[in-house]
VMD Tcl script that draws the C-alpha trace (Angstrom):
set ca {
  {100.21 73.30 119.72}
  {100.57 69.77 118.36}
  {97.10 68.77 119.57}
  {95.57 71.21 117.06}
  {96.49 68.73 114.30}
  {99.20 70.91 112.75}
  {102.98 70.86 113.00}
  {105.33 73.51 114.33}
  {106.13 74.94 110.88}
  {102.44 75.30 110.11}
  {101.87 76.78 113.59}
  {104.48 79.46 112.87}
  {103.01 80.26 109.45}
  {99.38 80.26 110.62}
  {100.36 82.16 113.78}
  {102.05 84.79 111.64}
  {98.97 85.15 109.45}
  {96.68 85.32 112.49}
  {98.93 87.92 114.13}
  {99.07 89.97 110.94}
  {95.28 89.87 110.57}
  {94.91 90.95 114.19}
  {97.44 93.73 113.60}
  {95.39 95.00 110.64}
  {92.09 94.68 112.54}
  {93.38 96.38 115.69}
  {95.36 98.98 113.67}
  {98.62 98.35 115.50}
  {102.16 98.17 114.15}
  {103.99 95.24 115.73}
  {106.32 93.77 113.10}
  {106.60 90.28 111.61}
  {108.22 88.50 114.57}
  {105.75 89.97 117.06}
  {102.87 89.00 114.73}
  {104.04 85.38 114.78}
  {104.41 85.40 118.57}
  {101.01 87.07 119.04}
  {99.35 84.60 116.68}
  {100.82 81.51 118.36}
  {100.37 82.71 121.95}
  {96.99 84.15 121.02}
  {95.85 80.78 119.65}
  {96.88 79.08 122.90}
  {95.08 81.73 125.00}
  {91.95 81.64 122.84}
  {91.84 77.82 122.85}
  {92.02 77.84 126.67}
  {89.32 80.52 126.95}
  {87.08 78.85 124.36}
  {87.62 75.48 126.06}
  {86.25 76.94 129.28}
  {82.93 77.60 127.56}
  {82.95 74.27 125.70}
  {84.01 75.45 122.24}
  {86.70 73.45 120.45}
  {88.37 74.62 117.24}
  {90.42 72.09 115.29}
  {92.62 72.04 112.21}
  {94.42 74.92 110.56}
  {91.28 77.04 110.10}
  {90.35 76.69 113.76}
  {93.93 77.53 114.72}
  {93.80 80.62 112.50}
  {90.50 81.80 114.02}
  {91.73 81.12 117.57}
  {95.03 82.86 116.81}
  {93.23 85.92 115.45}
  {90.88 86.15 118.44}
  {93.70 85.58 120.93}
  {96.06 88.04 119.25}
  {93.33 90.73 119.29}
  {92.82 90.07 123.01}
  {96.57 90.30 123.66}
  {96.88 93.56 121.67}
  {93.97 95.04 123.65}
  {95.54 93.95 126.96}
  {98.90 95.40 125.88}
  {97.25 98.73 125.02}
  {95.44 98.83 128.38}
  {98.68 98.19 130.28}
  {100.64 100.80 128.33}
  {98.02 103.49 128.99}
}
mol new
graphics top color blue
foreach p $ca { graphics top sphere $p radius 0.5 }
foreach p [lrange $ca 0 end-1] q [lrange $ca 1 end] { graphics top cylinder $p $q radius 0.2 }
display resetview
């Protein structure tokens, strides 16, 4: 997470926001802690996936976008597994 140009505190805050936005967009009800986890893990997943196609997002805005995309992907995967 450090290579994104933000610290761990910012990663937690931005991850929480990204997770919350994904929760609203996907109409799920995960809770604050799960939103933070989804946002942070989602950002890592999205950065890996976007890196494979040559897209690089930097800074807090890039981290927020990547976290949102990744968290939406993780919510969709979680729904598919639970069904």
